[in-house]
C-alpha positions in Angstrom: -3.9 19.2 -1.5 -1.8 18.3 1.5 1.6 19.8 1.9 4.5 17.6 0.8 6.1 15.6 3.7 9.5 14.0 4.2 9.5 10.3 4.6 13.0 9.1 5.4 14.1 5.5 5.6 11.9 3.5 7.9 14.7 2.3 10.2 15.9 5.7 11.3 12.3 6.9 11.9 11.5 3.8 14.0 14.7 3.5 15.9 15.6 7.2 16.4 18.9 7.0 14.4 20.2 10.1 12.8 20.3 10.6 9.0 22.9 12.6 7.2 22.1 14.2 3.9 24.6 14.8 1.1 24.1 17.6 -1.4 22.2 16.5 -4.5 21.3 13.2 -2.8 17.5 12.6 -2.6 15.8 11.6 0.6 14.2 8.2 0.5 10.9 8.4 -1.2 7.5 8.8 0.4 5.0 11.3 -1.0 7.7 12.6 -3.4 11.4 13.3 -3.7 12.6 16.2 -1.6 16.0 17.3 -2.8 18.4 19.4 -0.6 19.3 22.8 -1.9 23.0 23.6 -2.6 23.5 24.7 0.9 22.2 21.4 2.3 18.8 22.7 3.4 15.6 20.8 2.7 12.4 22.3 1.4 10.9 24.1 4.4 7.4 23.4 3.2 7.9 19.7 3.6 6.6 18.2 6.9 7.9 15.0 8.6 5.4 12.2 9.0 4.2 10.9 12.3 4.0 7.1 12.0 1.0 5.7 13.8 1.5 2.0 12.9 4.1 0.0 11.0 5.1 -3.5 10.1 8.6 -4.2 8.9 8.2 -8.0 9.6 11.6 -8.1 11.5 9.7 -10.0 14.2 9.6 -13.0 11.8 5.8 -13.0 11.8 2.8 -10.9 10.8 1.4 -10.2 14.3 1.6 -6.4 13.8 -1.4 -6.7 11.4 -3.6 -8.5 14.0 -2.5 -6.4 16.9 -5.4 -4.9 19.0 -7.9 -7.6 18.0 -10.0 -8.7 15.0 -12.0 -5.5 14.9 -8.8 -3.5 14.3 -6.8 -5.7 11.9 -6.1 -9.2 10.6 -5.6 -11.2 7.4 -7.5 -13.3 4.9 -6.0 -16.0 2.7 -7.3 -18.3 0.0 -5.3 -20.6 -2.3 -1.9 -18.9 -1.6 1.2 -19.5 0.4 2.1 -16.5 2.5 5.1 -16.4 4.9 7.8 -14.1 6.2 10.9 -14.6 4.1 14.5 -13.6 4.0 14.8 -13.9 0.2 14.0 -10.2 -0.3 13.8 -7.2 2.0 13.4 -3.5 1.5 14.9 -2.7 4.9 16.2 -5.2 7.5 16.3 -8.8 6.5 12.7 -9.9 6.0 9.6 -9.3 3.9 6.3 -11.1 3.4 6.4 -13.5 0.4 3.2 -14.5 -1.3 3.2 -17.3 -3.9 0.3 -18.7 -5.9 -0.6 -20.3 -9.3 -3.7 -19.1 -11.1 -3.7 -22.0 -13.6 -6.8 -23.4 -11.9 -8.8 -20.2 -12.8 -9.9 -19.7 -9.2 -9.6 -16.6 -7.0 -6.3 -16.4 -5.1 -6.2 -14.0 -2.2 -3.7 -12.9 0.4 -4.8 -9.7 2.2 -3.5 -8.1 5.4 -5.5 -5.2 6.8 -5.9 -2.5 9.5 -8.8 -0.3 10.4 -8.5 3.2 8.8 -7.8 6.2 11.0 -10.7 8.5 11.9 -9.1 11.5 10.0 -7.1 11.8 6.9 -4.0 9.6 6.9 -1.3 8.1 4.6 -1.2 4.3 4.0 1.9 2.9 2.3 4.0 -0.1 1.6 6.9 -1.4 -0.6 6.3 -4.0 -3.2 8.6 -6.4 -5.2 7.4 -8.4 -8.1 9.8 -11.1 -9.5 8.6 -11.1 -13.1 6.1 -9.3 -15.4 2.5 -10.7 -15.4 -0.5 -9.9 -17.4 -3.9 -10.2 -15.6 -6.8 -11.5 -17.6 -9.3 -9.4 -15.6 -7.8 -7.9 -12.4 -4.9 -8.0 -10.0 -5.5 -6.0 -6.8 -2.7 -5.2 -4.4 -4.1 -2.3 -2.4 -7.6 -2.2 -0.9 -10.1 0.0 1.0 -13.2 -1.9 2.1 -15.8 -2.1 4.9 -17.2 -4.8 7.1 -20.8 -4.7 8.2 -19.7 -6.4 11.4 -16.3 -5.2 12.6 -13.9 -8.1 13.0 -16.0 -10.5 10.9 -14.1 -11.0 7.6 -17.2 -12.8 6.1 -19.0 -9.5 6.1 -16.4 -7.7 4.0 -17.4 -5.6 1.0 -15.0 -4.0 -1.4 -14.9 -0.2 -2.0 -11.8 1.3 -3.7 -8.8 -0.6 -5.1 -5.4 -0.1 -6.6 -4.8 -2.7 -9.3 -1.9 -3.6 -11.6 -2.0 -4.3 -15.3 1.2 -5.6 -17.0 2.8 -2.1 -16.8 1.1 0.4 -14.6 -1.1 1.0 -11.5 -4.8 2.0 -12.0 -7.7 2.7 -9.7 -11.0 0.8 -9.5 -14.2 1.7 -7.8 -15.9 -1.6 -6.9 -19.3 -0.1 -6.3 -19.5 2.1 -9.3 -17.5 -0.2 -11.6 -15.4 2.8 -12.7 -11.7 2.7 -13.6 -9.1 5.5 -13.6 -5.7 5.3 -15.1 -2.6 6.9 -13.4 -1.6 10.3 -14.8 1.2 10.0 -15.7 1.0 6.3 -16.5 4.2 5.5 -14.8 5.4 1.9 -15.2 6.1 0.0 -12.0 9.5 -1.8 -11.9 9.9 -5.6 -12.1 12.7 -7.1 -10.1 13.1 -4.2 -7.8 11.2 -2.5 -5.0 8.6 0.2 -5.6 6.5 2.2 -3.2 2.8 2.9 -3.2 1.2 5.4 -0.8 -2.3 6.7 -0.6 -3.7 9.6 1.3 -7.2 8.5 2.3 -9.6 11.1 3.6 -13.1 10.1 4.7 -14.8 12.8 6.7 -18.1 14.5 7.0 -20.2 14.5 4.9 -18.5 11.1 4.4 -17.2 11.6 0.9 -14.1 9.6 0.1 -11.0 11.2 -1.4 -7.9 9.3 -2.5 -4.5 10.6 -3.6 -1.9 8.2 -4.8 1.9 8.4 -5.0 4.2 5.9 -6.7 7.8 6.1 -5.8 7.2 9.6 -4.6 5.4 10.9 -7.7 1.7 11.7 -7.5 -0.1 9.6 -10.1 -3.8 10.0 -9.0 -6.1 12.3 -7.2 -9.7 11.1 -7.1 -12.3 13.0 -5.1 -16.1 12.7 -4.6 -16.0 8.9 -4.2 -19.2 9.1 -2.2 -20.1 7.4 1.1 -19.4 3.8 2.1 -22.5 1.8 3.2 -20.9 1.1 6.5 -18.6 2.9 9.0 -16.2 0.0 9.7 -13.6 1.0 7.1 -10.3 -0.9 6.5 -7.1 -0.6 4.5 -5.4 -3.7 3.2 -2.6 -4.8 0.9 -1.5 -8.1 -0.6 -2.6 -9.8 -3.8 -5.9 -10.9 -5.3 -6.4 -12.2 -8.8 -8.0 -15.2 -10.7 -5.8 -15.3 -13.8 -2.3 -14.2 -14.6 0.1 -14.9 -17.5 2.5 -16.5 -16.6 0.2 -18.2 -14.0 2.8 -18.8 -11.3 3.5 -15.6 -9.3 5.7 -14.5 -6.5 5.2 -11.0 -4.9 6.8 -9.5 -1.7 5.8 -6.6 0.4 7.6 -4.8 3.2 7.7 -1.7 5.4 3.9 -1.0 5.6 3.0 2.2 7.4 0.1 4.3 8.5 1.1 7.9 9.1 -0.2 11.5 9.3 
């Protein structure tokens, strides 16, 4: 298992601002809560992350996702409305708002993605769901997939997902059709922001390993996922489902990061 790391608020990390810590006040969550000791010191075993890429949407658009060309990142949408909004924000003043209505029974997809790092890395984002929904079959918000032709979204094939039921997060292996529940089965909040972060390792002999944290608490550790049929691997987040109750849904995400 990797050592715990400190993940402070995104804005201080990205702008170089200083952060002061009060005794008994937790740092903002990343992999887990790291509480200062009574003398104000923080766990010396925790390591600060190095942010390799981020999108806080304060530019007013989603250009950070497509930066560096189609082979590195992009987006895919079908039967949704997705736009940067000032209605909700985890930090700053903006987030990405996704709205759709599954009453038609069709697949509704909004996915923003980046190519995965060559070595182990952490992929995370903050989510806000306005009201509780129950999916009839699936509701995917976090994806790992491959493209047989890098940059061609039509050649996408799903690999490993994080899905939501009406209470908790669970894992789904698309190739093997296997499910894994979170342990503990920690309910995600409705009407407030929550954080999902995954450490994804895919190295020789090309055997996938995923560790998941929700609001700083580890809820899954799934090894021996096997090899992907292709090497053009991507991480994505957003929303995909074909049936929710209630059918009309709004979800926001903000402060996406890739870090080591």
